[in-house]
C-alpha positions as CSV (number, residue, x, y, z in Angstrom):
1,M,-40.0,-30.0,-9.2
2,Q,-39.7,-31.3,-12.7
3,A,-42.4,-33.5,-14.2
4,P,-41.4,-37.1,-15.0
5,P,-40.3,-37.6,-18.6
6,R,-42.8,-39.0,-21.0
7,P,-41.0,-40.1,-24.1
8,F,-42.5,-40.7,-27.5
9,T,-40.8,-44.0,-28.4
10,P,-40.8,-45.7,-31.8
11,A,-43.1,-48.3,-30.4
12,Q,-45.7,-45.6,-29.9
13,R,-45.8,-44.6,-33.6
14,L,-48.0,-45.8,-36.4
15,R,-45.8,-46.1,-39.5
16,K,-47.2,-48.5,-42.0
17,R,-50.0,-47.8,-44.4
18,S,-51.8,-50.9,-43.2
19,E,-51.8,-49.6,-39.6
20,F,-53.3,-46.3,-40.7
21,D,-55.9,-48.1,-42.9
22,R,-56.9,-50.4,-40.0
23,V,-57.6,-47.3,-37.9
24,Y,-59.6,-45.5,-40.6
25,R,-61.6,-48.6,-41.4
26,D,-62.8,-49.3,-37.8
27,A,-62.5,-46.0,-36.0
28,R,-64.3,-43.9,-33.5
29,R,-64.1,-40.3,-34.7
30,S,-63.8,-36.9,-33.1
31,A,-63.6,-33.7,-35.2
32,D,-63.5,-30.0,-35.0
33,N,-62.3,-27.2,-37.3
34,L,-58.6,-27.9,-36.5
35,F,-58.3,-31.7,-36.4
36,S,-60.0,-35.0,-37.2
37,V,-59.0,-37.7,-34.8
38,F,-59.6,-41.4,-35.5
39,A,-59.1,-43.9,-32.7
40,R,-59.4,-47.7,-32.6
41,P,-58.6,-50.0,-29.7
42,N,-55.3,-51.9,-30.5
43,G,-55.3,-54.7,-28.0
44,G,-51.9,-53.7,-26.8
45,T,-50.6,-52.1,-23.7
46,Q,-50.1,-48.5,-24.8
47,A,-51.6,-45.8,-27.1
48,R,-49.9,-45.3,-30.5
49,L,-50.0,-42.2,-32.7
50,G,-50.0,-41.6,-36.4
51,L,-50.0,-38.1,-38.0
52,S,-51.4,-36.9,-41.4
53,M,-50.7,-33.3,-42.4
54,S,-51.6,-32.4,-45.9
55,A,-49.6,-29.6,-47.5
56,R,-52.7,-28.5,-49.4
57,L,-54.7,-28.0,-46.2
58,V,-52.0,-26.9,-43.7
59,G,-49.4,-25.1,-45.8
60,N,-45.6,-25.4,-46.2
61,A,-43.2,-27.7,-44.4
62,V,-42.6,-25.1,-41.6
63,R,-46.3,-25.1,-40.7
64,R,-46.7,-28.9,-41.0
65,N,-43.7,-29.5,-38.8
66,R,-44.9,-27.1,-36.2
67,L,-48.3,-28.8,-36.1
68,K,-46.7,-32.2,-35.8
69,R,-44.5,-31.1,-33.0
70,L,-47.5,-29.7,-31.1
71,V,-49.5,-32.9,-31.6
72,R,-46.7,-35.1,-30.5
73,E,-46.1,-32.9,-27.4
74,S,-49.8,-33.0,-26.5
75,F,-49.9,-36.8,-27.0
76,R,-46.9,-37.2,-24.7
77,E,-48.6,-35.1,-22.0
78,H,-51.8,-37.1,-22.2
79,Q,-50.5,-40.6,-23.0
80,H,-50.8,-41.8,-19.4
81,L,-54.5,-41.1,-19.5
82,L,-55.2,-42.8,-22.9
83,P,-56.4,-46.4,-23.1
84,P,-54.4,-48.8,-25.5
85,V,-55.6,-47.3,-28.8
86,D,-54.2,-46.5,-32.2
87,I,-54.8,-42.8,-33.0
88,V,-54.5,-41.0,-36.3
89,V,-54.6,-37.2,-36.2
90,N,-55.5,-35.5,-39.5
91,A,-55.0,-31.7,-39.6
92,R,-57.8,-29.7,-41.1
93,S,-57.6,-26.3,-42.9
94,G,-58.5,-24.4,-39.7
95,A,-55.2,-25.6,-38.1
96,R,-53.2,-23.6,-40.7
97,N,-53.5,-20.3,-38.8
98,A,-54.5,-21.4,-35.4
99,D,-52.3,-20.3,-32.4
100,N,-50.6,-22.8,-30.1
101,A,-53.1,-22.3,-27.3
102,A,-56.1,-23.1,-29.6
103,I,-54.2,-26.2,-30.9
104,R,-53.4,-27.5,-27.4
105,E,-57.0,-26.9,-26.3
106,S,-58.5,-28.7,-29.3
107,L,-56.2,-31.7,-28.9
108,A,-57.0,-31.9,-25.1
109,R,-60.7,-32.1,-26.1
110,H,-59.9,-34.8,-28.6
111,W,-57.9,-36.9,-26.2
112,H,-60.7,-36.8,-23.7
113,A,-63.2,-37.8,-26.4
114,V,-60.9,-40.7,-27.3
115,I,-60.9,-41.8,-23.6
116,K,-64.7,-41.6,-23.4
117,K,-65.4,-43.3,-26.7
118,C,-62.8,-46.1,-26.4
119,A,-63.0,-46.8,-22.7
120,A,-66.3,-48.5,-23.2
121,S,-64.8,-51.0,-25.7
């Protein structure tokens, strides 16, 4: 039996600098050696995701794109659990050489931290 599709639509993306700035300014933060995750309730009906991957910290385009793919995949898998928040995920230098399992595990911890920290709001 196949799991129901969980798309990542344009409405679930943070695109504008002002959207990122709003999250950074008034965020609840969760961090480890792979990612810093900033979350802020958005007053909407669904969670939205923004990504920030620095070439200096993460490496070349291949590594950055791989990380972005893994973050988006993890977000899609957990979006049904997340409250309506805006989330920005910043990669840290530890993510450069981390394997896929460590990245998924780290992100799952961050999503649960977001649920815990933002559900009280």
